[in-house]
ZALUM-917908 format. One record per residue (C-alpha): residue in three letters; x, y, z. Coordinates in Angstrom, 3 decimals. Layout:
<recs>
    aa          x          y          z
   ALA          X          Y          Z
...
</recs>
This chain:
<recs>
    aa          x          y          z
   MET    -18.082    -63.808      8.528
   ARG    -14.300    -63.654      9.090
   ASN    -13.834    -66.681      6.782
   PHE    -15.793    -64.902      4.086
   GLN    -13.637    -61.800      4.450
   GLY    -10.507    -63.939      4.128
   ILE    -11.870    -65.630      1.001
   LEU    -12.680    -62.217     -0.494
   ILE     -9.203    -60.795      0.172
   LEU     -7.516    -63.993     -1.074
   ALA     -9.494    -63.828     -4.293
   ALA     -8.525    -60.191     -4.829
   ILE     -4.835    -60.934     -4.239
   THR     -4.938    -63.949     -6.549
   THR     -6.551    -61.847     -9.253
   LEU     -3.970    -59.103     -8.763
   LEU     -1.088    -61.581     -9.076
   SER     -2.501    -63.254    -12.129
   LEU     -3.259    -60.051    -14.079
   PRO      0.320    -59.108    -14.994
   ALA      0.839    -62.512    -16.549
   CYS     -1.945    -61.695    -18.986
   GLY     -0.064    -58.662    -20.346
   SER      1.489    -58.729    -23.771
   LYS      5.113    -59.758    -24.130
   SER      5.863    -56.457    -25.752
   ASN      5.328    -54.716    -22.415
   SER      7.630    -57.028    -20.430
   ASP     10.700    -55.019    -21.368
   ASP      9.089    -51.583    -20.938
   PRO      8.947    -50.488    -17.241
   VAL      6.784    -47.451    -18.053
   ALA      4.198    -49.608    -19.831
   GLN      4.289    -52.151    -17.019
   LEU      3.672    -49.430    -14.424
   ALA      0.740    -48.035    -16.412
   ALA     -0.756    -51.502    -16.800
   LEU     -0.412    -52.241    -13.091
   LYS     -2.075    -48.941    -12.172
   GLU     -5.014    -49.761    -14.458
   GLN     -5.313    -53.190    -12.888
   LYS     -5.140    -51.748     -9.376
   ALA     -7.849    -49.198    -10.181
   ALA    -10.061    -51.942    -11.569
   LEU     -9.483    -54.096     -8.487
   ASP    -10.163    -51.179     -6.129
   GLY    -13.483    -50.616     -7.871
   GLN    -14.409    -54.278     -7.668
   ILE    -13.402    -54.491     -4.004
   ALA    -15.398    -51.361     -3.157
   GLU    -18.474    -52.740     -4.893
   LEU    -18.170    -56.129     -3.186
   GLU    -17.643    -54.475      0.199
   LYS    -20.752    -52.398     -0.367
   GLN    -22.832    -55.487     -1.197
   LEU    -21.476    -57.444      1.755
   GLU    -22.058    -54.552      4.133
   ALA    -25.644    -54.335      2.951
   GLN    -26.072    -58.076      3.630
   GLY    -24.450    -57.771      7.035
   LEU    -21.625    -60.121      6.043
   LEU    -18.874    -57.487      6.367
   GLU    -18.264    -55.010      9.131
   LYS    -18.905    -51.453      7.974
   LYS    -15.818    -49.176      8.081
   LEU    -16.443    -45.433      7.868
   ARG    -13.899    -42.778      6.981
   THR    -13.493    -39.845      9.331
   VAL    -13.638    -36.314      7.964
   ALA    -13.626    -32.800      9.376
   LEU    -16.537    -30.432      8.706
   GLN    -16.700    -26.666      8.530
   GLU    -20.016    -24.905      8.980
   ILE    -20.862    -22.237      6.419
   LYS    -21.516    -18.854      8.026
   ILE    -22.421    -15.462      6.622
   ALA    -19.641    -12.911      7.082
   PRO    -18.309     -9.750      5.401
   PHE    -15.994    -10.297      2.448
   TYR    -13.598     -7.662      1.120
   HIS    -11.461     -7.595     -1.992
   TYR     -8.403     -5.354     -1.835
   ILE     -6.017     -3.667     -4.241
   ASP     -2.539     -4.048     -2.764
   LEU      0.109     -1.396     -3.324
   GLN      3.032      0.244     -1.584
   GLY      2.786      3.880     -0.545
   ARG      4.696      6.305      1.617
   VAL      4.082      8.947      4.247
   ASP      4.245     12.462      2.862
   ALA      4.111     15.818      4.624
   SER      1.315     18.087      3.441
   GLU      3.930     20.847      3.218
   SER      7.542     20.082      2.382
   VAL      9.361     23.308      1.484
   THR     13.025     24.029      0.905
   ALA     14.535     27.169      2.424
   THR     17.060     28.984      0.215
   SER     18.668     32.377     -0.289
   LYS     17.493     35.115     -2.633
   VAL     21.043     36.252     -3.419
   PRO     24.392     34.454     -3.746
   GLY     26.885     34.685     -0.938
   ALA     28.646     32.944      1.939
   LEU     26.754     31.832      5.041
   LYS     27.749     33.979      8.014
   LYS     25.452     32.466     10.642
   ILE     22.943     29.560     10.793
   TYR     20.426     29.796     13.623
   VAL     18.605     26.449     13.217
   ASP     19.471     22.777     13.452
   ASN     17.824     19.525     12.461
   GLY     14.633     18.911     14.419
   ASP     14.045     22.540     15.380
   TYR     10.520     23.885     14.996
   VAL     10.314     27.210     13.178
   LYS      7.459     29.601     12.517
   ASN      6.654     31.216      9.214
   GLY      8.959     34.256      8.778
   GLN     11.438     33.246     11.474
   LEU     15.108     34.161     10.806
   MET     17.053     31.001      9.971
   ALA     20.402     32.180      8.613
   GLU     22.391     35.220      7.469
   LEU     24.845     35.754      4.637
   GLU     28.011     37.850      4.778
   ASP     26.948     41.517      4.469
   ALA     29.953     43.448      5.784
   VAL     30.710     45.110      2.442
   MET     27.125     46.209      1.953
   LEU     26.928     47.572      5.501
   LYS     30.087     49.604      4.883
   ASN     28.561     50.974      1.670
   LEU     25.429     51.804      3.612
   ASP     27.420     53.824      6.170
   GLU     29.075     55.789      3.364
   LEU     25.787     56.516      1.638
   GLU     24.138     57.571      4.882
   GLY     27.050     59.985      5.476
   LYS     26.627     61.440      2.011
   LEU     22.878     61.647      2.573
   ALA     23.395     63.639      5.771
   LEU     25.503     66.166      3.885
   ALA     23.129     66.240      0.903
   ASN     20.160     66.706      3.217
   ASP     21.908     69.611      4.991
   LEU     22.697     71.281      1.689
   TYR     19.148     70.721      0.522
   GLU     17.687     72.290      3.676
   ARG     19.958     75.323      3.313
   GLN     19.182     75.734     -0.360
   LYS     15.448     75.308      0.312
   ALA     15.555     78.029      2.991
   LEU     17.248     80.415      0.580
   TRP     14.819     79.533     -2.197
   ASP     11.880     80.175      0.118
   GLN     13.319     83.706      0.613
   ASN     13.745     84.131     -3.143
   ILE     17.520     83.997     -2.702
   GLY     19.648     81.895     -5.040
   SER     18.802     80.208     -8.302
   GLU     16.150     77.600     -8.932
   VAL     18.751     75.330    -10.543
   GLN     20.774     75.147     -7.340
   TYR     17.632     74.225     -5.387
   ILE     16.622     71.518     -7.835
   GLN     20.152     70.029     -7.898
   ALA     20.278     69.889     -4.088
   LYS     16.856     68.236     -3.945
   ASN     17.681     65.712     -6.682
   ASN     20.996     64.789     -5.036
   LYS     19.261     64.150     -1.702
   GLU     16.473     62.037     -3.238
   SER     18.952     60.051     -5.346
   LEU     20.936     59.127     -2.255
   GLU     17.707     58.147     -0.454
   ARG     16.807     55.823     -3.307
   SER     20.280     54.292     -3.321
   ILE     20.101     53.695      0.430
   ALA     16.641     52.087      0.095
   THR     17.925     49.745     -2.636
   LEU     20.988     48.811     -0.601
   LYS     18.885     48.116      2.475
   GLU     16.661     45.848      0.406
   ASN     19.744     43.982     -0.829
   ILE     20.967     43.657      2.754
   SER     17.599     42.208      3.779
   MET     18.024     39.585      1.083
   THR     21.116     38.287      2.856
   LYS     18.808     36.947      5.555
   ILE     17.035     33.600      5.074
   TYR     13.596     33.380      6.648
   ALA     11.382     30.325      7.126
   PRO      8.926     30.131      4.188
   THR      6.457     28.146      6.303
   SER      5.957     26.788      9.796
   GLY      7.243     23.295     10.475
   THR     10.140     21.120     11.543
   VAL     13.631     21.711     10.165
   ASP     14.933     18.622      8.389
   ASN     18.239     17.889      6.677
   VAL     20.297     21.074      7.075
   MET     22.593     20.681      4.066
   LEU     25.087     23.561      4.441
   LYS     27.432     24.846      7.109
   GLU     28.588     28.321      8.111
   GLY     31.127     29.685      5.639
   GLN     29.854     27.662      2.699
   ALA     28.463     29.364     -0.385
   ILE     24.769     29.472     -1.143
   SER     22.839     30.792     -4.120
   PRO     19.199     30.992     -5.204
   GLY     17.869     27.467     -5.738
   LEU     20.499     25.800     -3.563
   PRO     18.623     24.620     -0.445
   LEU     19.794     25.382      3.044
   CYS     17.370     22.857      4.544
   THR     13.893     21.368      4.225
   ILE     10.961     22.400      6.392
   LEU      8.324     19.739      6.986
   ASN      4.852     20.479      8.273
   LEU      4.215     17.262     10.210
   SER      0.915     18.457     11.650
   GLN     -0.944     17.277      8.545
   LEU      0.603     14.094      7.183
   LYS     -0.846     12.070      4.339
   ILE     -0.198      8.779      2.590
   VAL      0.475      8.790     -1.132
   GLY      0.609      5.850     -3.518
   SER      0.458      4.944     -7.197
   VAL     -2.274      2.649     -8.541
   THR     -2.018      0.824    -11.850
   GLU     -4.208      2.091    -14.663
   ALA     -6.258     -1.145    -14.693
   TYR     -8.038     -0.016    -11.498
   ALA     -8.864      3.489    -12.726
   ALA    -12.603      2.760    -12.775
   LYS    -12.606      1.021     -9.366
   VAL    -10.736      3.418     -7.082
   LYS    -12.636      6.513     -6.044
   GLN    -12.634      9.140     -3.325
   GLY    -14.057      7.832     -0.047
   ASP    -12.972      4.195     -0.533
   MET    -11.865      2.407      2.637
   VAL     -8.130      1.729      2.974
   LYS     -6.168     -0.450      5.383
   VAL     -2.641      0.856      5.898
   PHE      0.129     -1.202      7.497
   PHE      3.405      0.354      8.647
   PRO      6.081     -2.398      8.722
   ASP      8.517     -0.290     10.730
   LEU      5.939      0.353     13.453
   ASN      4.110     -3.004     13.135
   GLN      0.903     -0.985     13.171
   GLU     -2.240     -1.046     11.023
   ILE     -4.789      1.752     10.696
   ASN     -8.011      2.327      8.763
   THR     -8.456      5.438      6.669
   LYS    -10.109      6.628      3.447
   VAL     -9.055      7.837      0.028
   THR     -9.138     11.645      0.087
   TYR     -7.819     12.361     -3.405
   VAL     -7.674     10.501     -6.724
   SER     -5.621     11.934     -9.565
   LYS     -7.484     12.598    -12.813
   SER     -4.416     11.972    -14.978
   ILE     -2.383      8.867    -15.825
   ASN      1.393      8.964    -15.603
   PRO      2.526      8.077    -19.157
   ALA      5.873      6.712    -17.913
   ASN      4.493      3.904    -15.724
   ARG      0.733      3.990    -16.516
   THR     -0.303      4.684    -12.923
   PHE     -2.361      7.356    -11.184
   SER     -1.727      8.790     -7.728
   ILE     -3.988      8.677     -4.688
   GLU     -3.812     10.241     -1.240
   CYS     -5.183      9.131      2.130
   ALA     -5.599     11.062      5.347
   LEU     -3.251     10.263      8.234
   GLY     -3.808     11.323     11.826
   GLN     -1.294     12.058     14.534
   GLY      1.262      9.410     15.391
   ASP      4.926      8.489     15.395
   TYR      5.167      8.737     11.612
   ARG      8.007     10.054      9.487
   ALA      8.078     11.574      6.037
   ASN      8.820      8.997      3.287
   GLN      8.067      6.103      5.659
   ILE      6.879      2.947      3.863
   ALA      3.138      2.251      4.086
   VAL      1.560     -0.917      2.664
   MET     -1.879      0.095      1.369
   LYS     -4.908     -2.156      0.802
   ILE     -7.762     -0.382     -0.962
   VAL    -11.213     -1.954     -0.722
   ASP    -12.506     -2.117     -4.303
   TYR    -15.264     -4.675     -3.595
   GLN    -17.231     -5.680     -0.519
   ASN    -20.109     -8.012      0.328
   LEU    -21.245     -7.665      3.923
   LYS    -23.309    -10.866      3.777
   ALA    -21.116    -13.258      1.864
   VAL    -20.514    -17.013      1.860
   THR    -16.773    -17.604      1.653
   ILE    -14.663    -20.772      1.708
   PRO    -10.960    -21.527      1.223
   VAL    -10.179    -21.793     -2.466
   ASN     -8.479    -25.201     -2.035
   PHE    -11.848    -26.776     -1.071
   ILE    -13.078    -26.308     -4.634
   GLN    -12.822    -29.115     -7.178
   THR    -13.484    -29.064    -10.901
   ALA    -15.351    -31.559    -13.077
   GLU    -16.886    -31.572    -16.549
   ASP    -20.120    -30.125    -15.214
   GLY    -18.352    -27.262    -13.437
   ASP    -16.832    -26.282    -10.086
   TYR    -18.111    -28.119     -7.032
   VAL    -17.498    -28.841     -3.352
   LEU    -18.354    -31.808     -1.185
   ILE    -20.702    -31.254      1.710
   ALA    -21.886    -33.585      4.439
   GLU    -25.586    -34.065      5.153
   LYS    -25.834    -35.168      8.739
   ALA    -27.630    -38.484      9.332
   ASP    -29.845    -39.512     12.235
   LYS    -26.992    -41.392     13.900
   ASP    -24.478    -39.492     15.972
   HIS    -21.433    -38.259     14.052
   GLU    -22.494    -39.828     10.763
   ALA    -23.142    -37.932      7.557
   VAL    -23.655    -38.618      3.853
   VAL    -21.308    -37.091      1.268
   LYS    -23.008    -34.971     -1.384
   LYS    -21.755    -32.946     -4.338
   VAL    -22.837    -29.319     -4.744
   LEU    -22.155    -27.271     -7.882
   ILE    -21.111    -23.708     -7.092
   ARG    -20.571    -20.369     -8.829
   GLN    -17.552    -18.389     -7.731
   GLY    -17.301    -14.637     -7.235
   GLN    -14.336    -12.579     -6.125
   ASN    -11.370    -14.174     -4.403
   TYR     -8.658    -12.719     -2.195
   ASN     -5.877    -14.083     -0.030
   GLY     -6.884    -17.739     -0.434
   TYR    -10.629    -17.253      0.129
   VAL    -13.319    -17.163     -2.545
   GLU    -16.824    -15.718     -2.496
   ILE    -19.544    -18.282     -3.346
   LEU    -22.437    -16.710     -5.228
   GLU    -24.519    -19.863     -5.745
   GLY    -24.611    -23.402     -4.369
   LEU    -23.920    -22.950     -0.665
   LYS    -25.950    -21.380      2.088
   GLU    -25.552    -20.609      5.758
   GLY    -25.755    -23.760      7.862
   ASP    -24.308    -26.132      5.254
   TYR    -21.410    -28.314      6.336
   ILE    -18.529    -28.483      3.894
   ILE    -15.978    -31.276      4.169
   SER    -12.766    -29.439      4.999
   THR    -10.439    -32.389      5.681
   GLY    -10.565    -35.746      3.899
   PHE    -12.712    -34.614      0.961
   GLN    -10.113    -36.007     -1.472
   ASP    -10.655    -39.594     -0.214
   VAL    -14.452    -39.892     -0.018
   ASN    -17.013    -40.831     -2.648
   LEU    -20.443    -39.409     -3.379
   GLY    -23.158    -41.023     -1.308
   GLU    -20.627    -42.467      1.124
   THR    -21.407    -42.370      4.830
   VAL    -18.626    -40.812      6.865
   LEU    -17.850    -40.003     10.455
   TYR    -17.197    -36.439     11.633
</recs>
């Protein structure tokens, strides 16, 4: 048997050595052509050797050598396809506090991180001039009120003229209106919290000027945070309220599960995206924190999935190689199975047809085996 093997190998080597000599002289000076010719000859020899080995193995004249492969059992498992996008943490209420009138800041009562309630006094503007004017008006009002009371008493006794009474009354009421207006202006020199929340980013200092629209600080309501993101227009028909979302916070190395709570009905014409929002519970989150969002736009809870690199392509379509276990221990026969692919995500593909639970797919070594070949696993 060993002598026969030696004769077989010697014949193959002799054939291999003699084949180049049969090539045309025109190829002798062309290395590329020589390489191509040698590869063709090698492929032909490999085929002949494989066929002879198969015949000799069947006759018992050559020891059978089996390749070893690794198998992966097909199991039913949930499969999810995600839309990946980057979002951010947003406060449900983010309001800027500003003044109603221009002026210089006399006193600031809050600092970054302070919690304030709606209507709480946060700062005051300089009001010394207005307070001085108020004192003067109140003094005039006291005199006008005294004159009015005297004139009214005389008028009630039918003493004096009606004109004097009306002038005294009008003067008193005019001063009262002026004082009311001035007091309202003085109240506008005070800045109150427009909502309850945490003070963030106090932008001005005492003595600096402020005017309507120029923010003193921002107030964040961190009790009800949300995650906002922008989704490309191509997924407008796939993303809807209630969809599951996985959210990963890189800064915290934390992942949570939530749901889409809001989907915008309009497309941003500048970047062709629409906005979505997701609920966010309590945690160590910060406004504008980065959040990597994965929206589930497709799911199959009973799916057959395999790594995409197991799939091969031929003229008759996509296929994979499976192993049908033989009666002998750790031996199996290689078979080809045509498949139909579904969705794919992150290197895994859903198989709609061709494979079933319990099949054994060749996961390692499938590139080196042939159909019908017996292999070890």
